[in-house]
N, C-alpha and C positions, 0 to 999 in steps of 0.2 A: 270549211273547218280547219282549225289548226291540226298539226299531226297528232298531238296528244289528244285530241277530241275524238279522231278517228280510230285511233287504238282503243279509247275507250269505249267507242260505239261498238267496235267489233267484238269487244269482250262482253259487253251489256246486252246485245240487240237479241240475243237468242232467248233471253229470260226477262227482261225488263217488259214491265206491264204496257207502256205505251208502246213499243215497237211490236210486241205481241198482236195488241189489237189492232194496230194499223195494217199489220199483214194479214190478219184475218179479213179486215175490210176489202183489202185488194183481192184477196181470194173471193170474196162474194162478189166482188164487181166482174172479176174474170169468168165466174159461173155464170153470171147475167148476160154477158156478152156471149158465151157459148150457147146458152139458152135461147137467145134471140137470133140465133142462126150464124153469128159471126166465127168463122173458122180462124184457128190460130194462124199467126203468120210471124213477121218480124216485128219485134218490140224493142224500144229503146227506154232504158231508166236513167233519165239525167239526175246529175248529182246523186250517183250510186253509192259513194262512199264505201263502205265495208260488203255492199251487196247483198244486204237482207232481203230488199224487196224483189232484185234482180233473180234470186232463187226462187221466188214463187211464181214469177212469171215463168221461169223454165219448168216448174212442177206442174204447171197447167198447160204446158205443151207449146208455149211460144219460143221463138228464137230470140232470146233478149241480147241485147248488148248493154253492159254497163258503161254508161259516160261519166267519167270523173276527171274533175279538173286537176286535184293535186295528184302529185308522184305516189304519196303515200297510201292514199285511198285505192288509187289504181293499182297498186302492189299487193294491197290487202285482198282486192276483189278477184285478183289473178290467182292468188294463191289459193283462193276457194274454187279455183275452176271454172271461172266464168270469162265470157268473152268480153274484152276490156278495151275502150277507145277513150284515150285522153282528150279532153276538149273543153270549149267553152260554150256555154248554152246559148250565147247571143251570136256565134259563128259556128254551128253545128257541123261536124266534118263528115258530113254523108249527103249523098244526092238527094236533090227535090223529090219529092213524091215517092219515097223508097220505104217508108216505115208505117206500119198498120196500126200499131198502138205505142203512145208514149206516157210514161209515168213520170212525174215531177213531185216528188214529196218532200215538202219543206225545202224548196229549191228558190223559187222565186224572190222570196223575200231577202236572199244573199246577192241577188244580182241589181246592181245600180240602175242599168237600163232594163226593165223588165219588159218594157214595149217590145225592144228589139228581141228579147228571149221569146215572146208569144209569136212574133211575126216568124222567128226562124223556126218555131215547131209547126206553125201552119206550113210552111215551105216544105218541110220534111215528110209531113203526114200525106199519106195517099188520102184523095178524096173519099171521103167516109170514114178515114180513119179516126180513131179515139184518143181523147187526151185525158188522163186522170191526174189530178192536183189536189195537193194540201197545202195549205199556208198558215202560219198564226195570224189570230185576229185580234182586232182592237187595240188602239194605241193607248187606251188606258191601262192595259196590262204590259205596257212597255217597262223595261227593268234593266238591271245589269247582267240579266240572263240572255236578254237580247244583244246587247253591247258586245258581250264576251261571245256570243255566236256570229259576230260581225253581220247582223241584220241590219237592211236599210229601212226598214218599215215593217209594221203589223198592218194587215188589210182590214178594211170593211167590205160590206157586201157590194156596193156600188163601185168601190174601186178595184175589186177584184175582176168585177164584170167588165168595167171599161178596158182595162188591159188585154183582157182575153178577147173580146168582141173586137175592138180595134185592131188586135192581131190578125183578124180576118175569121175566126172561129166562132162556133154557135154554141151556146151553152144548152146543155139538156137538163141539168140538174146543179144546183147549189145548196148547200145545207151545212149547218153547224156540227160540229163534234166535239166531245169533251165538255158538254154542258154540265152535267151533274158535278164535276169537280171544279169547276170554275171557281166557286169561291174560296176553295182551298189553294188553288193556284195562284189567284190574286192575293192571297194573304201572304203564301210563301215568296212570291216573286217581289214584294214589298221589303223583304228582309234579305233578297238575294246579294250576294255580292260578286256573282260571276256565275258560269255555266253552271247549271244545276244537274248536269248529266252525272249520276253516282249510282252506285249499287245500294239497293234496298234490303233491308230484312225480308225474310222470304214471309212472313205473316202479313207485313204491309204491302209488300208488292201483290200477294194474292188478293188482299182486300182491295186495293185501288183497281187491279183487274175487273173483279167482281161487280165494281161500281159502274164501271165503263163499258162492260158486257151487258150490264143492264139496260143501257140507253139504246141499245138495239132494240129495245121493245116498247119503248116509250114515244110519246109524240112531242120529241124534244129538238127538233131538226130546225125550228124557226125561232129557237130561244138563243140568247147570247151564249157563245161557247169559247173555248179556248183556241180551236181551230176552225177553219172553214174548209170543206171539201168540194169538189166541183168535177163533174163530168161533162167534157164538151167534145166537138167533132169538127172537121173540115167539110165544109159543105162540098157535094157533090157538083 
């Protein structure tokens, strides 16, 4: 992300519907891990930016490291009281088999060599460790928003599956997110002239949040969405 984008993100992420629901999804994933008997341990939030997801990890008892490439993102995350390490996802600056849980939310699309990033994630995960991923999906939605965000690609299911499995990880779940709002996103992206990260009127923000929350209770995970979400693990 550019410096301006990170600063905008730090201002927006506590209230913006997109980030609110992603944090809710992460929290549900963490509760499921706890319910399955997974104890908390060391976590790494790759591409942490301002640290919104890192704080969720900490709230749920994990010992999180915010990994951030940019100096500005690392500074903002550190100012929020988080443990921050600057580094590149293709050369993670931690020991092999030292991390219990990795999150990479909207990160892989920013990395030219995503195969190397997946291999590095596998290297640093402990056997049995979990990876949680979100990526933008479908090149038909490619727009100026992606260009401004320095994306190399949007993923489809086979493409994301290939990257993760060839990296040496086993996929547990793969599904679509933000299905109900896809028509709205497709329409607005056609008119986009740059990054769409911007504050919204409270009523609009609340309405969009209610739509994406409703998706939790509908059988929409196999339908085309705006993002793909994935849970994988390093085989024992």
